[in-house]
C-alpha positions in Angstrom: 1.9 -3.6 11.3 -0.9 -4.7 13.5 -3.1 -7.2 13.5 -6.3 -7.2 11.1 -9.1 -8.2 13.5 -12.0 -6.3 12.1 -12.8 -5.2 8.6 -12.2 -1.8 9.9 -8.6 -2.7 11.1 -8.5 -3.7 7.3 -9.5 -0.5 6.1 -7.0 1.7 8.0 -4.7 -0.1 6.6 -6.0 0.7 3.6 -5.5 4.1 3.6 -2.7 4.3 5.2 -0.4 2.3 2.8 -2.6 4.4 0.0 -1.2 7.9 2.0 2.4 6.4 1.9 2.3 5.5 -1.8 0.9 8.9 -2.8 3.6 10.8 -1.5 6.0 9.1 -3.7 6.9 11.8 -6.2 8.4 8.7 -8.1 7.6 4.9 -8.0 10.5 2.9 -9.3 9.2 -0.5 -10.1 11.8 -2.7 -11.1 11.3 -6.5 -11.8 12.1 -9.1 -10.2 10.9 -11.8 -12.1 13.3 -15.3 -12.7 14.6 -13.5 -16.3 14.9 -10.1 -14.9 17.0 -11.0 -12.0 19.2 -13.4 -14.4 19.6 -10.0 -16.7 21.0 -8.4 -13.2 17.9 -6.4 -12.4 19.0 -7.1 -8.4 22.1 -5.0 -9.4 20.1 -1.8 -10.3 18.1 -2.1 -8.1 20.5 -1.8 -5.1 22.5 0.3 -7.5 19.4 3.3 -7.7 19.0 3.2 -4.1 22.7 3.7 -3.3 22.3 7.1 -5.9 19.8 8.5 -4.7 20.5 7.4 -0.8 23.3 9.5 -1.1 21.2 12.7 -2.8 20.1 15.1 0.5 17.6 16.5 -2.0 15.7 12.9 -2.0 13.8 11.5 0.8 13.8 7.6 0.4 9.9 6.7 1.0 10.8 3.1 0.9 14.3 1.9 2.2 15.2 -1.5 2.6 14.9 -2.1 5.6 10.9 -1.7 5.8 10.0 -3.3 3.0 8.7 -6.2 4.5 7.3 -4.8 7.4 5.7 -1.8 9.1 5.2 1.5 6.4 3.0 3.6 9.1 4.5 6.7 11.2 7.0 7.6 8.2 7.3 11.3 8.8 5.1 13.4 6.6 7.1 16.2 7.1 10.0 15.7 4.0 11.2 19.0 4.6 11.8 20.4 1.0 13.2 16.7 -0.2 12.0 14.9 -2.9 10.1 11.5 -1.7 11.3 8.6 -4.3 9.7 5.4 -3.7 12.3 2.5 -5.4 10.4 -0.9 -5.3 10.7 -4.9 -6.6 7.8 -6.1 -8.3 6.6 -9.1 -9.3 7.1 -10.5 -12.9 5.9 -7.9 -16.0 5.7 -11.0 -18.4 8.0 -9.1 -21.2 10.6 -11.4 -20.4 12.5 -10.7 -23.6 12.9 -7.2 -23.5 14.0 -7.5 -20.0 15.3 -6.1 -17.2 12.3 -4.4 -17.2 11.4 -1.3 -15.1 7.9 0.6 -14.7 8.2 4.4 -13.7 5.0 6.2 -12.3 3.0 8.0 -11.9 4.5 8.7 -15.8 3.4 5.6 -16.1 6.6 4.7 -18.6 8.8 1.1 -19.0 12.2 1.2 -20.2 13.3 -2.2 -20.8 17.2 -4.2 -21.6 18.5 -2.4 -18.7 21.7 -2.3 -17.9 23.7 -1.3 -14.6 25.2 1.4 -16.1 22.4 2.7 -17.1 21.6 4.0 -13.7 23.3 7.2 -13.4 21.8 8.2 -16.6 18.2 7.1 -15.2 19.0 8.7 -12.1 20.2 11.5 -13.4 17.5 12.9 -16.6 14.0 10.5 -15.4 14.2 10.9 -11.9 16.8 14.4 -11.4 14.7 16.5 -13.9 11.7 14.1 -15.3 13.3 13.8 -19.3 12.9 10.3 -21.2 15.3 8.2 -22.2 14.7 7.2 -26.0 17.3 4.1 -26.0 15.4 2.8 -23.4 12.4 2.7 -24.6 10.6 -0.3 -26.2 10.6 -0.1 -30.4 8.6 -1.8 -32.9 8.2 -1.4 -36.5 9.7 2.4 -36.7 7.3 3.5 -33.1 8.8 4.1 -30.3 6.4 3.2 -26.9 6.8 5.0 -23.8 4.2 4.4 -21.5 4.1 0.6 -21.0 0.5 0.4 -21.7 0.4 1.1 -25.4 3.1 -1.3 -26.1 1.3 -3.9 -28.8 2.2 -6.3 -26.4 0.5 -5.4 -23.4 -2.2 -3.6 -25.3 -3.7 -6.8 -26.4 -3.9 -7.9 -22.8 -7.1 -7.8 -20.1 -5.0 -9.0 -17.5 -7.6 -9.8 -14.6 -5.6 -11.7 -11.2 -3.0 -10.7 -12.8 -4.0 -6.9 -12.9 -1.4 -5.5 -10.6 1.5 -7.4 -11.4 4.8 -5.4 -12.4 2.9 -2.4 -10.8 3.1 -3.4 -7.1 5.8 -5.0 -4.7 4.7 -8.3 -5.0 6.5 -9.3 -1.5 4.8 -6.1 0.8 1.2 -7.3 1.6 0.6 -3.3 2.6 0.8 -2.5 -1.1 -1.5 -5.7 -1.9 -4.1 -4.3 0.3 -3.5 -0.3 -0.6 -4.8 -2.0 -4.0 -8.0 -3.9 -2.1 -6.1 -7.2 -1.7 -7.8 -9.1 1.1 -11.3 -8.0 1.2 -12.6 -11.0 -0.1 -11.3 -12.3 2.8 -12.1 -10.3 5.0 -15.6 -10.4 4.5 -15.8 -14.5 4.9 -14.1 -14.2 7.6 -15.9 -11.6 9.8 -19.0 -11.2 8.2 -19.9 -15.1 6.4 -21.0 -18.2 7.6 -18.8 -21.4 6.8 -21.3 -22.8 5.0 -22.1 -19.8 2.8 -17.9 -19.6 2.4 -18.5 -22.9 0.7 -21.6 -22.0 -1.1 -20.0 -18.9 -2.8 -17.1 -21.2 -3.8 -19.1 -23.7 -5.2 -21.2 -21.0 -6.9 -17.7 -19.6 -8.8 -16.6 -22.9 -9.7 -13.8 -22.6 -9.5 -12.0 -25.9 -10.2 -8.3 -26.8 -9.2 -5.7 -26.9 -13.0 -3.6 -30.6 -11.5 -5.9 -31.8 -15.2 -8.8 -32.9 -13.1 -10.3 -30.0 -13.1 -11.8 -30.7 -9.4 -14.0 -28.7 -7.9 -12.9 -26.6 -4.9 -15.7 -25.9 -3.4 -16.5 -29.7 -3.4 -13.0 -30.4 -1.6 -14.1 -27.7 1.2 -17.8 -29.0 2.1 -15.9 -32.4 2.0 -13.9 -30.9 4.9 -16.3 -28.5 6.5 -18.3 -31.8 7.0 -16.2 -33.7 9.1 -17.9 -34.5 12.2 -15.0 -33.1 14.7 -14.0 -29.5 15.3 -10.6 -29.9 13.4 -8.2 -27.5 11.8 -7.0 -28.7 7.7 -4.6 -26.4 5.8 -4.7 -27.7 2.4 -2.0 -27.0 0.0 0.3 -28.0 -3.2 3.4 -28.0 -2.2 5.1 -28.7 -6.7 3.8 -26.2 -8.3 5.1 -22.6 -9.1 7.0 -20.6 -10.7 9.9 -19.1 -7.8 10.7 -15.2 -8.0 7.6 -14.9 -10.5 5.5 -14.3 -7.9 2.6 -15.5 -10.0 1.4 -18.2 -8.0 
């Protein structure tokens, strides 16, 4: 991906990434959170990629070698093949039911998948659009094909984690396609440093270390330094490796 040097550049990348995503007739989002990885989701990803890659009637839109690189320039001519994207998503939050797989655009969520289920998913769901009942979440005798209808998710209103589980959390173009980095570009190209600090102060954003200290005050103190010194303020002591939440 070329460097983003303006708001127009970001819009160009967003449109290009959306176009690539929309080419996929089917998107398989396999959870790569810590719990699902421990349950074998990495093997599930590899097996499905191999199954689909060996099918001459299917075009893999996102191959592993471009997962963290350029998505532009992919051929628009699929030669009659069915475009399928296979991605590793962030944590869905429903760890007790993992490994999880979301299938779009149908919105289906398969739960407790095993590597040996891959052939059935490939033959029935990917090739023929059939839902595999035994892989759906069930509660009190009710079967829930769609993720958003599951009681665990229905009670939630996701803000910061709205896209978690729906995109590849390690693929910057997918984040940009969903509107990511718009605020950063606004701050970088249309606001003064003081306007940025004032915005953060007004937001009442605070640290989560226990003290609840205002982030804007920290930024203001750094901005007041007489010399034009560049600072990087980071916290290397928090996070859940593999869950893509921090």
